[in-house]
Structures are given as C-alpha cells and as structure tokens.
C-alpha positions as a Python dict, from the first residue, in 0.01 Angstrom:
ca = {
    (1, 'X'): (0, 0, 0),
    (2, 'X'): (379, 43, 19),
    (3, 'X'): (580, -137, 368),
    (4, 'X'): (811, 49, 520),
    (5, 'X'): (1145, -107, 558),
    (6, 'X'): (1236, -215, 919),
    (7, 'X'): (1564, -175, 1108),
    (8, 'X'): (1559, -525, 1124),
    (9, 'X'): (1562, -541, 768),
    (10, 'X'): (1893, -356, 714),
    (11, 'X'): (2171, -568, 632),
    (12, 'X'): (2477, -349, 806),
    (13, 'X'): (2736, -516, 509),
    (14, 'X'): (2492, -402, 250),
    (15, 'X'): (2484, -65, 404),
    (16, 'X'): (2821, -28, 414),
    (17, 'X'): (2890, -94, 49),
    (18, 'X'): (2608, 119, -33),
    (19, 'X'): (2831, 404, 153),
    (20, 'X'): (3117, 324, 4),
    (21, 'X'): (2953, 302, -438),
    (22, 'X'): (2743, 606, -285),
    (23, 'X'): (3128, 830, -190),
    (24, 'X'): (3290, 648, -556),
    (25, 'X'): (2979, 772, -728),
    (26, 'X'): (2980, 1109, -565),
    (27, 'X'): (3450, 1117, -725),
    (28, 'X'): (3387, 983, -1018),
    (29, 'X'): (3028, 1193, -1110),
    (30, 'X'): (3070, 1354, -1424),
    (31, 'X'): (2886, 1645, -1376),
    (32, 'X'): (2650, 1849, -1124),
    (33, 'X'): (2323, 1593, -1143),
    (34, 'X'): (2497, 1265, -1051),
    (35, 'X'): (2747, 1481, -813),
    (36, 'X'): (2402, 1544, -627),
    (37, 'X'): (2278, 1232, -713),
    (38, 'X'): (2538, 1048, -538),
    (39, 'X'): (2586, 1343, -272),
    (40, 'X'): (2187, 1227, -173),
    (41, 'X'): (2305, 835, -132),
    (42, 'X'): (2578, 910, 62),
    (43, 'X'): (2368, 1111, 343),
    (44, 'X'): (2112, 802, 281),
    (45, 'X'): (2324, 518, 328),
    (46, 'X'): (2506, 711, 659),
    (47, 'X'): (2185, 818, 840),
    (48, 'X'): (2144, 390, 766),
    (49, 'X'): (2425, 323, 980),
    (50, 'X'): (2362, 549, 1232),
    (51, 'X'): (2022, 363, 1280),
    (52, 'X'): (2238, 106, 1302),
    (53, 'X'): (2448, 166, 1561),
    (54, 'X'): (2181, 267, 1766),
    (55, 'X'): (2011, -71, 1789),
}
C-alpha cells in the first residue's frame, strides 16, 4: 500500500523551490503540453504552500 505524505513531511523551502521552478517552466515551455504540465506543478506547489500556512 502506498503511503500518503503527511503535512509534517513537507519541507517549506523545498516547496518554495518547486514552485519557483514550476513557474519558470511555464514561462519557458516550448508547447502547450509542456505549459500545461508546468502549470499543474504550479497549482500543486501553491496548494502545498497553502496547506503549510495553515499549520
């Protein structure tokens, strides 16, 4: 069975770095697929940051 990540397992600096990298990937995307994949990353990292701000 796959273990889900716990909020306590998230490293805020790694989340911030992932968000920054995903935002850069959106800007530098070569096509719509790359842009969409990078945008998903942005949304996931933003959700993680939001969850971290609630703890």
